N, C-alpha and C positions, 0 to 999 in steps of 0.2 A: 504494500500500500504506500503510495506516494504521500509524503507529509509536507505541508507548506506553512509558511508564516501567515497569520491572519493580518493582512495589510502590512502596515509598518510596525506592528507590535511584535513582541517576542513570543506571543502565544502560537503554538504549533498545532495544526489540525490536519486530519486526514482529508485527502482530496474528495473522497466520498463520505458524506455525513448521513446520519440517520435522523429523519424527521419523526417525531414521536406523537404526532396528533392522533394516530390510530389507537394508541394504547389506552385501555379503559373505555373504549368506545366501539371500534370495529373489532378489536381483539381483546379477549379476557386476559387476566393476569398471567396465567400459565402460558398461553400462546405468546403473549408479549415477552415473557421470560426467554422463550426459545428464540424469538427474533433478536432480542437484545444480545444474548450470549453468542449467537451466530455472528452478529455484527462485530462484537469484540474479538472473537476468535479469528475473524478475517482481517483484522487490522483497522477497523473503523474506530476512531477515537472521539469524534464529535457527535454528541447526542443533543438534539435541539428540540426543546419543548416550549410551552408557554402556560401561564397560570390558567388561561381561559380554555385550554384544550380539554376535550372529553367531559363536557358538562361542568366546566369551571372547577378545575383542580384534579380531575380524574387521571390525566396523563402524568402529572407530577407525582401523584400518590402511587401509581404503579411503579414508576421509576424508583421512588424511595423504598418500596417494598422489595424490588427485584435486585437492585445494584449491589447492596451489601458491601463486601470488601473490594469489589471491582470498581467502586466509586473512584478510588485513587488512580485508576488506569485511564480515565476518560477526561475529556473536556466537556463539562456539563453546561449547557446554555439554556436559559429560559427567558421569559419576557413578562412585561407588566404594561399596564395602561389601558387595555381594553376592559369593558365593563364586567365586573365580577358579581354585580347585583343588578336587579332591574330598576332600582330606584335612583341610580346615579350616584350613590354614596361611596362606591368603591371602584374608582376608575381614574384615569388621567395620570399626570406626572408632577403633581404638587409634592412638596417635601412631606407634608402630612401623610399623603397616600403612599408614597414610595416607601416610607419607613414601615408602614403596615404591610404592604404587599411583599416586601422582601422577607419579612419574618414569616409570613404565611407560606411562601414558597420554600423557604429553608425547612420549615416544619414538615411540609408534605414530602419534600425530597429527602428528608432524613440526612441532611448534611449541614455543615457549619459554614460552607462557602459556596458561591456560584462562580464558575470560571468566566462566563460571559453573560452579563445581564443586559437585556435589550429592551429599549423603549419600543413597544409594538406599534404605536401610532403617534403622530405629533399631537400635542395637546394645545389647542388654540387658546385655552383659558389660563395657561400657566406660562409665565416668562421662562425662556430657555435657561436663563442664568440661575433661576431657582432650582430647576431640574438638575443642571450640571453640578451645582454646589452640593445638592443632596446625594447624588451618585458619587461624587468625589469623597464625601464623608464615608460612604459605605466601603469604598476602596481602602480608605485610611483605617477603617475599623476591621478590615480583613474579611468582611462578609461577601465582598465582590472583588474579583481580580481585574476584570476588564469590562468595558461598557460598549454597547453598540446601539444602532437604531434600525428601524424597520418601517417601510412605507412612508418615508419622509420625501417630500418633493425636493428637488435638487437645491433650490434656494434656501430651504430650511437646513439642509446638510451644511451648506456654506455658512449660514448664520451660526449654527452650533459650533463649527470649527473656529470661527473668529471670536466668538464669545468665550470659548474655552481658553484660547490664547490670551485674551485680554484679562481674564480672571486668574489665570494660572492654575486652572483645575485640570483633572484628567479629561481626555477628549474621547469621543467615540472612535473606536478602531475598526468598526465594521458597519456594513449596511446589509440588510436582508430584504430582498425585493423579488418580485416575480420576473423570471427571465427564462426564455426557452426559444426553440427554433420557430415557434409560431407567435411568440409574444416578445418582441424586441424593442418595445417602447422606451425602455430606460437608456437606450443608446443615444437618444437625442440630447439628454442633459444630465441624468443621474450618473450614468457610467463615466462621462468626462469628469464630473465632480469627484467621484470615487478615485479616479486616477490622480487628479490634482492633489487631493488630500491624503492619498495612499490609504484608503479604506479597503479592507478586505470585503469582497462581495460574496454573499452567501445566497445563491439563487434558490428560490422555492418554486414549487410547481414545475420542475424541470421537464416533466413529461406531459405537461398541460393536462393534468388530472387524468392521465391514462391514454390520451389521444396519440401520444408519440410512442406508445408501445406497439401500435399496429393492431390492437385487438378490436378496434372499432372500424367497421368497413362501410363504405358508402352503399346504401341500399339494403344492408343486412339488418336483421332485427338485433336490437341491443339486449344482451343477456340480462336477466332480471337481477342477478347478484352483483352487478357492476355499479360503479359510482354514478355513471351517467343515467342508469335506470332509477337509482334511488334518489338522485339529486337533479331534478329537471333544470334548475337554474344553471348548474354547472354544465350540463349537457348543452343547453341552448347557447351558452357562452363560447364553448370550444368546438362543438360539432356543426361547423358552418361550411359552406361551399368553398370559401377561400381557404380555410384550414385543411379541408380534405384534399384540395388540389395540391397544397404544399406537401402534405403527408404522402400522397401518391408519388410525387416527384422525388421526395427524399428517400422513400422506400426503394425506388428504382436505383437511385444513386448508391445507396448502401449495398444493395444486392449485387450490383455490378462490381463491387469491390470485395465481395465475399463477407459482408458484414450485415448486421441487423439494424433496424431503425432504432432500437433501444441503445445499441452501441454508439450510433451516430449522435443521438440526443445527449448522452452523457459526455462523450469525448469532445463534442463541439463546445459544450459549456466549460469543460475542464481546461480548454486552451484559450478561453476568452480573457481579455485583460482584467486584472484585479480579482478574478474568481479564486477564492481560497479553498472552498469546499462546496460541492454540489449536494444539496440537502434533498433527500427523497425518502418518503415513507415506505413501509413494507408491512405486510400482514402475514407473511410466511418466511421461514428461513431460506427457502428457495429463491424468493425475490431478492433477498440480501445478496446471495451468491451472484445472481444475474447483474445486480447493480454494480457490485465491485468489479466484476469482469468487464462491464460495459465501458468503463472509463479509461481503458488502456490503449485505445486506438490513437495513434499520432497522425493527425491530419496535416497534409501538406498545404502550402500556400495556394496551389492550384485547386485543391479540394475546397478550401475555404472560400475562394473566389466563386466557385460553382455553387456552393451552398448559398452564398449571398444572392446570386442571380435567382435561385429558386425561391428563397424566403422573402427577399425584398422586392422581387419583380411581381409578386402576386398582388392583384388589385384589392 
């Protein structure tokens, strides 16, 4: 397993990471245990969760129950700021809430520190200097090692960088955002910002919720046990004529080189600027094996140029 620095920080992460949103939701604790242990055995070191995953706290609870002594072998990442109640009292990035949220996550995870604590969304109601000072205090207390952001617009990433410099606080070392062969929007402004400030990029939905596995076919019935069948909003977002045209062309591209669409999706992301680790969920140990294997294809400049024509040329 290839190991990379997370942006300009000293934190080292595996190039394939494990997204933990399925644990406690799509997979029970015992199945989650098998998936997690398979990931660790294959060299995955980055496990990424959030307080909101699996019914608000379920994923963190599973990880806390499963990791045990293996906690010391991994980079444990979680997130805060999305609503943990329906009444709006537990959300955001104020000092008051951050201090509550981190203690709740530490308790569920059964650990005394979080390697990467990420702000899940920008909080329009809280000045960024208040958030950064609070997170800096958590690092000084030893409860958090590094901080990152997720779903920030590029100008907010720049704002956070310069406020941290002015205050002399710890800065965000990473950004976690959607990025895949069919969703390349961040290349307009967020990716250049990540390069400018040397933030490690952690792409989520690298397979476009399963579209880039090749299991969904144009004109074919969608299997009842798949995410597209169970989540119509996700299906309508990704299962479009444009995306299907791209998938068909990418599949032909990969097959002509003796590879699979899955290998192309992972390997393309792994070679993109600033990408430190490609985060993908899994519900079986076999999926973990496929994900790890998929990131090993070294694409040439000619390959990348052809992929750009396919993905950027689609209307």
